[in-house]
C-alpha atoms as one frame of an Amber mdcrd trajectory, in Angstrom:
protein
-126.668  -3.684  89.347-123.046  -4.568  89.863-121.798  -7.574  87.898-119.292
  -8.984  90.354-121.322  -9.492  93.522-120.378 -12.479  95.661-123.997 -13.155
  96.657-127.175 -13.070  94.578-130.470 -12.722  96.451-133.554 -13.901  94.597
-136.988 -12.568  95.493-139.789 -14.161  93.485-143.107 -12.427  94.164-146.801
 -12.829  93.447-149.247 -10.344  94.970-146.873  -9.464  97.816-147.994  -7.373
 100.756-146.293  -3.981 100.682-145.217  -4.169 104.319-143.575  -7.591 103.893
-141.658  -6.670 100.762-140.622  -3.311 102.211-139.320  -4.855 105.428-137.401
  -7.509 103.454-135.719  -4.934 101.212-134.949  -2.535 104.063-133.413  -5.400
 106.024-131.322  -6.403 103.035-129.962  -2.885 102.618-129.048  -2.693 106.323
-126.875  -5.812 106.275-123.234  -5.257 107.191-122.210  -7.522 104.296-122.710
  -5.354 101.222-121.319  -7.455  98.354-124.672  -8.639  97.039-127.204  -7.979
  94.328-130.927  -8.671  94.511-133.296  -9.618  91.731-137.036  -9.252  92.296
-139.205 -11.073  89.776-142.952 -10.568  89.887-145.059 -13.394  88.472-147.571
 -11.163  86.674-149.418 -10.215  89.865-152.965  -9.167  89.001-152.907  -6.386
  91.613-150.306  -4.547  89.510-148.822  -2.892  92.608-145.563  -4.793  93.086
-143.504  -2.406  90.971-144.772   0.596  92.941-143.789  -1.185  96.184-140.278
  -1.805  94.842-139.768   1.551  93.092-138.221   3.390  96.090-135.529   0.692
  96.314-134.529   0.741  92.656-132.247   3.727  93.225-129.910   1.146  94.800
-128.003  -0.238  91.781-127.786  -3.641  93.466-131.562  -4.118  93.245-133.390
  -4.869  90.009-137.009  -5.655  89.247-138.776  -7.393  86.391-142.433  -8.285
  85.925-143.268 -11.362  83.899-145.657 -10.627  81.011-147.486 -13.888  81.769
-148.059 -16.098  84.805-145.268 -18.665  85.194-146.332 -20.338  88.424-144.134
 -20.852  91.463-141.559 -23.035  89.688-141.383 -20.856  86.604-141.054 -17.715
  88.703-138.193 -19.255  90.676-136.513 -20.390  87.451-136.831 -16.859  86.037
-134.950 -15.656  89.124-132.272 -18.341  88.893-131.568 -17.389  85.278-130.424
 -13.974  86.552-127.733 -15.351  88.850-124.019 -14.957  88.274-122.603 -14.953
  91.797-120.972 -17.998  93.374-123.506 -17.877  96.240-127.274 -17.674  95.778
């Protein structure tokens, strides 16, 4: 992931549907504005499939993924995302 992106995109997840997450990431990659980085944080989804949904997109160095080892809840998951920001625009 590049360090100097102007925009950080945060994607907190919990048991996401493959089609929704795929469409969101494909749309992000097709934007004409390219100076961004995306951080996907999974809140210990019990289905265990989120990483496999995201895997095809991780070849893009602007996209990173992390799975929490324990459930944080909606606020904790968002905060885990916010801690990864460095861009002036989130």
